[in-house]
C-alpha positions, 0 to 999 in steps of 0.5 A: 500500500505504501510507506508511512513515516510516523513522527510521534514521541508517544511510543505507545500511540505510535505502536498502535498506529503502526499495528493498524497501518501494517494490518492494512498492508502499509510499511511503517517507520517511527521517529520519536523526534524531529531531526530523526524524522527529517533524516528518515524522510530524506533517506527512506522517502515515505509515501505519507507522513503522520506528524505530531506537532508537540515534539521534543526539540524541533516542533512538528510545524518546523518539520512540516516547513522543512519538508515542504521546502523540498518535497510534496510528500502528503503530510497529516498532522496528528496532535492534541492541540484542538485550536482552530488557528493552529489547524489553519496555520498547518494547512496554510503551510502545506499539511494535507489533513489534521487529526485531533487526539484522542483519535480512533486509529481506524479513522487515522488509517482511513484518512491515510487511504483518503489522502493517498487516493487523492494524491495518486488519483490526481497524478493518474488523471493529469499526465500533462504539463499546463502552461501560461506564458512563462509559467508551467506546471508539471502535474506528474512531477508536482512541480510549478516552474518559471522559464528564465533565460531558457531554463526552468526555475522551480517555484516554491509552492505548498502542496495546497497552493499547487493543487489550487493552481492545477485545478484553476489552470486546467479550466481557464476562465471557469469560476470556482466557488470557495466551496468547490476549491475547498472540496477538491484541494482540502476535502478531509481537512474540516477547514472553513472556506475562508482558508481558501482565501488565505491559500489563494492570497499566498499563491497570488503573492508568489506568482506576482513576485515571479512576474505572473500577474493578474491571472488569479482573479476574484469574482466578487461574492462568488469565488475565483477563476484563472484568467488565461487570455493566451 
């Protein structure tokens, strides 16, 4: 089924999750602290990460940020912090889902299946490169790039920002409501629709900084669309 890296300082909780995941056919590795987790992520290349936030030394959010600097590996935050701003921040910085402790281990496994199904299904549906002027998105590689002097320079986008960009570039000029964008790009997150505004604000800012301007348009009171006059 795939490789799952569990980053959790509660050894008993990690052992239970490993048992449930292995029963469903997953391979698992456990890291109890942040530096070990980042080393295992690079060396073992898991298909998905279950990441606790409250860890000794390096926090889960710091690990999330570090991984997102070089990888689009799906990440589910698993934490006892039931605080909406923390959940929103994790999603904004690239988490794919957020699970609150105490949890049912079976539900966590179901969320792992759901996130991987969405991730793998997107790759199967979109085996092509989207382009707009000097901007290109390789959907197979999950990579957005900007052409500069004949070479492609990668854009530093979070996984959710990339998903939103792919969805909107695939059907230029179509208007998407916030609910549609949320359902497609963060279906299991439980986040509110205003999270989409924050993700699109960050995406628009990064595109503007790269010289790609006026492509993410706000349809007042309705939603957003990608304007691609070319």
